C-alpha positions in Angstrom: -17.7 9.0 -13.0 -18.5 8.6 -9.3 -22.4 7.9 -9.5 -21.1 5.6 -12.2 -18.9 3.8 -9.7 -21.5 3.8 -7.0 -24.2 2.9 -9.3 -21.9 -0.6 -10.1 -21.5 -1.2 -6.3 -24.9 -0.9 -5.5 -25.4 -3.3 -9.0 -22.6 -5.5 -7.8 -24.3 -6.0 -4.3 -28.0 -6.5 -5.5 -26.5 -9.1 -7.9 -24.6 -11.0 -5.3 -27.2 -11.2 -3.0 -29.8 -12.5 -4.9 -27.9 -14.9 -6.3 -25.7 -16.1 -3.8 -22.7 -16.9 -5.5 -20.5 -14.8 -4.2 -18.7 -11.5 -4.4 -18.7 -10.1 -7.6 -15.9 -10.2 -10.3 -14.7 -6.6 -10.3 -15.5 -3.9 -8.0 -14.1 0.0 -8.4 -13.6 2.5 -5.4 -12.3 5.8 -5.1 -9.1 6.7 -3.5 -9.0 9.5 -1.2 -6.6 10.8 -3.9 -9.9 10.7 -6.4 -8.2 7.8 -8.7 -10.2 4.8 -9.1 -8.9 1.7 -7.9 -10.4 -1.6 -9.2 -10.8 -4.8 -6.9 -11.3 -8.2 -7.7 -12.6 -10.1 -4.9 -14.3 -13.0 -6.4 -11.4 -14.1 -8.5 -8.6 -16.1 -6.9 -5.4 -14.4 -7.2 -3.0 -12.2 -5.3 -3.5 -11.2 -1.5 -5.9 -8.7 -1.1 -7.0 -7.3 2.9 -9.7 -4.6 2.9 -10.3 -3.5 6.3 -13.0 -1.6 7.0 -13.5 1.2 9.7 -14.6 4.6 10.5 -13.9 7.4 12.5 -16.7 7.2 15.2 -15.2 3.6 16.2 -12.7 3.3 18.8 -11.2 -0.2 17.8 -11.1 1.1 14.3 -8.8 4.0 15.5 -6.7 1.9 17.9 -5.7 -0.7 15.2 -5.0 1.5 11.9 -1.4 2.6 12.7 -0.6 -1.1 13.9 -2.2 -2.3 10.3 -0.6 0.8 8.6 3.2 0.0 10.7 2.8 -3.3 9.6 1.7 -3.6 6.2 4.6 -0.8 5.5 7.1 -2.8 7.3 6.7 -6.3 6.4 4.7 -6.6 3.3 7.0 -5.2 0.5 4.3 -4.7 -1.9 3.1 -9.1 -1.9 -0.1 -8.3 -0.1 -2.6 -5.4 -1.8 -3.7 -3.7 1.8 -7.1 -1.1 1.0 -8.4 0.8 4.2 -12.0 1.6 3.3 -13.9 4.5 6.0 -17.1 3.4 6.2 -20.2 5.8 5.1 -17.7 9.6 6.3 -17.0 12.5 4.2 -13.6 12.8 2.6 -12.8 15.7 4.7 -13.3 13.0 8.0 -11.2 10.5 6.2 -8.7 13.1 5.0 -8.5 14.6 8.8 -7.8 11.0 10.3 -5.5 10.4 7.7 -3.1 13.1 8.4 -3.7 12.8 12.2 -2.4 9.5 12.3 0.2 9.5 9.8 -1.4 6.8 7.4 0.6 5.3 4.5 -2.3 2.6 3.6 -3.9 2.7 0.4 -7.5 4.6 2.0 -10.1 4.8 -0.4 -14.3 5.3 0.7 -17.4 3.7 1.0 -19.8 6.6 1.0 -22.7 4.3 1.1 -21.8 1.0 2.7 -22.5 -1.4 0.3 -19.1 -2.8 -0.6 -19.3 -3.4 3.6 -21.8 -5.0 2.8 -21.5 -7.0 0.1 -17.9 -8.3 1.5 -18.0 -7.6 5.4 -21.2 -7.0 7.3 -21.7 -7.0 10.7 -19.5 -4.6 13.3 -16.5 -2.5 13.1 -13.7 -2.8 12.3 -14.5 -5.7 9.8 -11.8 -7.3 7.0 -12.3 -9.2 4.2 -8.8 -11.2 3.6 -7.8 -13.1 0.4 -4.8 -15.5 0.6 -3.7 -18.3 -1.2 -5.5 -20.8 0.7 -8.9 -18.9 0.1 -11.4 -15.8 1.6 -12.1 -15.3 5.4 -13.7 -12.6 6.8 -13.6 -11.4 10.5 -15.2 -8.9 12.4 -13.9 -6.6 15.8 -10.4 -5.3 16.9 -7.7 -7.3 16.3 -4.1 -7.0 18.2 -0.9 -6.6 16.9 -0.1 -9.9 17.1 -3.4 -10.8 15.5 -2.5 -8.7 12.2 0.7 -10.1 12.5 -0.4 -13.8 11.8 -3.0 -12.4 9.5 -0.4 -10.8 7.2 1.9 -13.8 7.7 -0.9 -16.1 6.1 -1.2 -13.6 3.2 2.6 -13.7 2.6 4.0 -10.7 4.0 7.1 -11.3 6.5 7.4 -11.7 10.4 8.3 -8.5 11.6 11.7 -8.2 13.8 10.5 -6.1 16.2 7.0 -7.8 17.6 5.9 -6.6 21.1 6.4 -9.1 24.0 3.5 -11.2 24.9 1.9 -9.3 27.9 2.3 -11.9 31.0 -0.9 -13.4 32.1 -2.5 -12.5 35.0 -2.5 -14.7 37.6 -5.6 -13.1 39.5 -7.9 -13.6 37.0 -7.0 -17.0 36.2 -7.4 -18.3 40.0 -3.6 -19.6 39.7 -2.2 -16.7 41.6 1.3 -17.5 43.3 2.1 -19.2 46.6 3.9 -17.8 48.8 
């Protein structure tokens, strides 16, 4: 069954790349618990965020807890969020999830086919489908960035958003004068 799901992902990737017509209508991944999850990234529908991460990516590890907390506290099931690990073993992924106390839905992309299909580029990366359309992002996102993205997807504003840090006036050339 796993081989069939992998083959499907690879064939979908090849078909999308060859046709450049957009993502496939349906993809199936396996979660850490062993169940299959079917995604429809190419179809309009409910908001969907696929967050690609890896344990060897420091910024991925730094932002996972904030995404997990915000998803749990503000989304109330209105947005499907899937954290997809890129090419690491189940054991490694399980260890990171356990150590960080994550409750996000976690799946693996064992050969990187889904990453190449939907995100590509650098890590961390995101595939984001909201009512306004599809977007992709690369690189780390702050908690404020996640609040914005989750809000656009349909989550509510968190009650305990940390305050913005004060600008560092020594870098801007606008240092206070005595």
